C-alpha positions in Angstrom: 0.0 0.0 0.0 1.5 3.4 -1.0 2.5 5.8 1.7 0.1 8.7 2.3 1.2 12.3 2.9 -1.0 14.7 4.8 0.7 18.0 3.8 -1.6 20.7 2.6 -5.3 20.4 1.8 -5.8 16.8 1.3 -4.3 13.4 1.4 -2.2 12.3 -1.6 0.1 9.3 -2.3 3.8 9.5 -2.6 5.0 8.3 -5.9 8.7 7.9 -5.1 10.7 4.7 -4.9 12.7 4.0 -1.8 16.3 3.5 -3.1 17.9 2.6 0.3 17.2 -1.2 0.2 18.4 -1.3 -3.5 21.6 0.5 -2.6 22.2 -1.8 0.4 21.9 -4.9 -1.7 24.2 -3.5 -4.4 26.9 -2.6 -1.8 26.7 -6.1 -0.3 27.1 -7.7 -3.8 30.0 -5.4 -4.5 31.8 -6.4 -1.3 31.1 -10.1 -2.1 32.6 -9.8 -5.6 35.6 -7.8 -4.4 36.4 -10.4 -1.8 36.0 -13.5 -4.1 37.6 -12.0 -7.3 41.2 -12.5 -6.1 40.5 -16.1 -5.0 39.5 -17.2 -8.5 42.5 -18.5 -10.4 42.6 -17.9 -14.2 42.3 -21.1 -16.2 44.8 -22.0 -18.9 43.5 -23.5 -22.1 45.9 -25.6 -24.2 44.9 -25.0 -27.8 46.3 -27.2 -30.5 48.7 -25.7 -33.0 50.3 -26.7 -36.3 53.0 -29.3 -35.9 52.2 -30.1 -32.3 51.4 -33.8 -32.9 53.7 -36.2 -31.2 54.3 -38.1 -34.4 54.0 -37.0 -38.0 51.6 -39.1 -40.2 53.1 -41.8 -42.5 51.0 -40.6 -45.4 48.4 -37.9 -46.0 45.1 -38.8 -47.7 43.5 -35.7 -49.1 39.7 -35.6 -49.7 38.8 -32.8 -52.1 35.2 -31.6 -52.0 34.1 -29.7 -55.1 31.5 -27.0 -55.4 28.9 -29.5 -56.8 29.5 -32.0 -53.9 31.9 -34.1 -56.0 34.4 -36.0 -54.0 38.0 -36.9 -55.0 40.5 -38.8 -52.9 44.1 -37.9 -53.6 46.9 -40.1 -52.3 50.4 -38.9 -53.3 49.9 -38.2 -57.0 46.9 -40.6 -57.6 43.4 -39.0 -57.7 40.2 -41.1 -57.5 36.6 -39.8 -57.9 34.1 -41.6 -55.7 30.7 -41.1 -54.0 30.3 -40.3 -50.3 29.0 -43.9 -49.5 32.3 -45.4 -50.7 34.6 -42.8 -49.1 35.1 -44.5 -45.7 35.9 -47.9 -47.2 38.3 -46.4 -49.8 40.2 -44.4 -47.1 40.4 -47.5 -44.9 41.7 -49.5 -47.8 44.4 -46.9 -48.5 45.3 -46.9 -44.8 45.6 -50.6 -44.6 47.6 -50.8 -47.9 50.1 -48.3 -46.5 51.7 -51.2 -44.6 51.9 -49.3 -41.3 52.0 -51.2 -38.1 50.3 -48.4 -36.2 46.6 -48.0 -36.8 45.6 -44.5 -37.7 49.1 -43.4 -38.6 47.9 -41.8 -41.8 46.0 -38.5 -41.7 43.0 -37.5 -43.7 42.8 -33.9 -44.7 39.5 -32.5 -46.1 39.9 -29.7 -48.7 36.7 -28.0 -49.7 36.0 -25.5 -52.4 35.0 -22.1 -51.0 31.6 -22.4 -52.7 30.9 -25.8 -51.3 28.1 -26.0 -48.7 29.2 -26.3 -45.1 26.7 -29.1 -44.6 28.6 -31.2 -47.2 31.9 -30.7 -45.4 30.3 -31.8 -42.1 28.8 -34.9 -43.8 32.2 -35.9 -45.1 33.8 -35.5 -41.6 30.9 -37.3 -40.0 31.2 -40.2 -42.5 34.9 -40.6 -41.8 34.6 -40.4 -38.0 31.7 -42.8 -37.9 33.9 -45.3 -39.8 36.5 -45.1 -37.1 39.1 -43.0 -38.9 41.0 -41.2 -36.1 43.0 -38.4 -37.7 40.6 -36.2 -39.7 41.4 -32.5 -40.3 40.5 -29.6 -42.4 42.8 -27.8 -44.9 43.0 -24.1 -44.4 44.5 -21.7 -46.9 45.2 -18.2 -45.7 44.2 -15.3 -48.0 47.1 -13.0 -49.0 
């Protein structure tokens, strides 16, 4: 119920907000934050960088995604065109044919045309990762 003032001729309500409780709450919060801020230790995030892998891959399999969703697999100098359904099996076959004793020692790099849909790139990555291929990365070219 609003406070009533009886100054003057009649009774009227006071339309002012009492700011004292608001200021009290803000000062208490300020003190709490000032006390707890020095106690919070800053966290360190270890971001990956180029060449930080413990072991370089034996071979690099490049998957090239064209602007019309055409897929090409390039191993050394040999290029093969194939559909998305056969991509995982073809990559596994190349990895097994590499003769490496360590599984997943060959890296798969996806290079996409700048006009290709992002959805297509994600589908290729998803297909490879669901097939159990460990080292999948994206090729990035910096603009000059």
